[in-house]
C-alpha positions as CSV (number, residue, x, y, z in Angstrom):
1,X,87.3,26.7,146.5
2,X,89.4,27.4,149.6
3,X,92.5,27.9,147.6
4,X,90.8,30.5,145.4
5,X,89.4,32.3,148.5
6,X,92.8,32.3,150.0
7,X,94.3,33.9,147.0
8,X,91.5,36.4,146.8
9,X,91.9,37.4,150.4
10,X,95.7,37.6,150.0
11,X,95.2,39.9,147.0
12,X,92.9,42.2,149.0
13,X,95.2,42.2,152.0
14,X,98.3,43.1,149.9
15,X,96.3,45.7,147.9
16,X,94.9,47.3,151.0
17,X,98.3,47.3,152.8
18,X,99.9,49.0,149.9
19,X,97.0,51.5,150.0
20,X,97.9,52.2,153.7
21,X,101.5,53.0,152.8
22,X,101.0,54.9,149.6
23,X,97.8,56.9,150.4
24,X,98.5,60.6,150.8
25,X,95.2,61.2,152.7
26,X,95.4,59.8,156.3
27,X,91.7,59.0,156.3
28,X,92.0,56.8,153.2
29,X,95.0,55.2,154.8
30,X,93.0,54.3,157.9
31,X,90.2,52.9,155.8
32,X,92.6,50.8,153.9
33,X,94.0,49.5,157.2
34,X,90.5,48.5,158.3
35,X,90.1,46.6,155.0
36,X,93.4,44.9,155.7
37,X,92.2,43.8,159.2
38,X,89.0,42.4,157.7
39,X,90.9,40.4,155.1
40,X,93.3,39.1,157.7
41,X,90.3,38.0,159.7
42,X,89.2,36.1,156.6
43,X,92.5,34.3,156.7
44,X,92.0,33.5,160.3
45,X,88.6,32.0,159.5
46,X,90.2,29.9,156.7
47,X,92.7,28.6,159.4
48,X,89.7,27.7,161.5
49,X,90.5,30.3,164.2
50,X,87.1,31.9,164.5
51,X,87.8,33.4,167.9
52,X,90.9,35.2,166.8
53,X,89.1,36.5,163.7
54,X,86.3,37.9,165.9
55,X,88.7,39.5,168.3
56,X,90.7,40.9,165.4
57,X,87.6,42.6,164.0
58,X,86.2,43.8,167.3
59,X,89.5,45.1,168.8
60,X,91.6,46.2,165.8
61,X,89.1,47.0,163.0
62,X,86.4,48.2,165.4
63,X,87.9,50.0,168.4
64,X,91.5,51.0,167.5
65,X,90.8,52.0,164.0
66,X,87.8,54.1,164.9
67,X,90.0,55.8,167.5
68,X,92.6,56.5,164.9
69,X,90.0,57.9,162.6
70,X,88.7,60.2,165.3
71,X,92.2,61.4,166.2
72,X,93.0,62.1,162.6
73,X,89.8,64.1,162.2
74,X,90.4,66.0,165.5
75,X,93.9,66.9,164.3
76,X,92.4,68.3,161.1
77,X,95.4,67.6,159.0
78,X,95.5,69.4,155.8
79,X,98.2,71.0,153.6
80,X,97.9,74.4,155.3
81,X,98.6,73.1,158.8
82,X,101.3,70.6,157.8
83,X,104.8,71.8,157.6
84,X,106.4,70.7,154.4
85,X,109.6,68.9,155.2
86,X,112.1,68.5,152.5
87,X,113.8,65.2,152.9
88,X,117.5,65.4,152.6
89,X,119.5,63.2,150.3
90,X,121.0,61.4,153.3
91,X,117.5,60.4,154.6
92,X,116.6,59.1,151.1
93,X,119.8,57.0,151.0
94,X,119.1,55.7,154.5
95,X,115.6,54.7,153.5
96,X,116.8,52.9,150.4
97,X,119.4,51.0,152.4
98,X,116.9,50.1,155.1
99,X,114.4,48.9,152.5
100,X,117.1,46.9,150.7
101,X,118.2,45.3,154.0
102,X,114.6,44.4,154.8
103,X,114.2,42.8,151.3
104,X,117.4,40.8,151.7
105,X,116.3,39.5,155.1
106,X,112.8,38.6,153.8
107,X,114.4,36.7,150.9
108,X,116.8,34.9,153.2
109,X,113.9,33.9,155.5
110,X,111.6,32.8,152.7
111,X,114.3,30.9,150.9
112,X,114.6,28.4,153.8
113,X,110.9,28.2,154.6
114,X,109.2,25.0,154.1
115,X,105.5,24.8,153.2
116,X,103.8,22.2,155.4
117,X,101.3,19.8,154.0
118,X,97.9,19.4,155.5
119,X,97.0,16.0,157.0
120,X,93.3,15.9,156.3
121,X,92.8,12.6,158.1
122,X,94.2,13.8,161.4
123,X,93.0,17.5,161.1
124,X,91.2,18.7,164.2
125,X,88.5,21.1,163.2
126,X,87.9,22.2,166.8
127,X,91.4,23.5,167.4
128,X,90.7,27.2,166.9
129,X,87.6,27.5,169.0
130,X,87.4,29.5,172.2
131,X,87.2,26.4,174.5
132,X,90.5,25.0,173.2
133,X,92.2,28.4,173.1
134,X,91.2,29.0,176.8
135,X,92.4,25.5,177.7
136,X,95.8,26.2,176.2
137,X,96.1,29.7,177.7
138,X,95.3,28.5,181.3
139,X,97.4,25.4,181.2
140,X,100.3,25.3,178.8
141,X,100.8,29.1,178.4
142,X,99.8,30.3,181.9
143,X,103.1,32.0,182.7
144,X,103.3,34.1,179.4
145,X,99.6,35.0,179.8
146,X,100.2,36.3,183.3
147,X,103.4,38.1,182.3
148,X,101.5,39.9,179.5
149,X,98.8,40.9,181.9
150,X,101.4,42.4,184.2
151,X,103.0,44.2,181.2
152,X,99.6,45.7,180.3
153,X,98.9,46.7,183.9
154,X,102.3,48.5,184.1
155,X,101.5,50.2,180.7
156,X,98.2,51.4,182.0
157,X,99.8,52.8,185.2
158,X,102.4,54.5,183.1
159,X,99.8,56.1,180.9
160,X,97.8,57.3,183.9
161,X,101.0,58.8,185.4
162,X,101.9,60.5,182.2
163,X,98.4,61.9,181.8
164,X,98.1,63.1,185.4
165,X,98.2,66.8,185.9
166,X,100.8,68.2,188.3
167,X,99.5,69.9,191.4
168,X,101.3,73.2,190.7
169,X,100.0,73.4,187.2
170,X,97.3,75.9,186.9
171,X,94.8,76.1,184.1
172,X,93.1,79.4,183.4
C-alpha cells in the first residue's frame, strides 16, 4: 500500500513539476507548483515527518505561492505587454549544453547512489515529530540554527534598506 502511494505521489510530483516548466500561462505554472508542494508534503508524511509536511504546506503552498499568484495577477502579464524576445542560436546552444551537463551530473550521482534498506524492527516512528525535531535543533544543530537566523535577519535588514525611500526623493 505504501509503495503504491509513493509511486502515485511521485507521478503527481513529476507531472506537476513538468507542468510548472512547460506551462505557457504563469498562473497555471503557479498552480502546478502548488500541486508539487502538496505532493512533496505527501512524501514527507510517508517519511513520518509530519511537522515538515505541515510547514511545507503552510509556508510554501500557502503563503509564498499565494504571494506569487498575486504578484503575477498585479503584473497583468499577457502577450500585448510582453516583449517578444527572439532567442539567438547561441542561447539555444548554451541551453542544450547546460541541460546536457546537468543530465550527465545527475546520471553520475545516481549511478553511485545506494538505496538503503528499512530496518522495521529498530524503526522509530516518533523521529519526525515536533518534539524530536526541536530537541535536535536546540542541541545538536544549535550553531547552524543560529547562523541561519542571523542570515535571515541580515536579509530582512537588506530588504528594508533597499525598500527605504531616499530623503531627497520627492513623490508628486
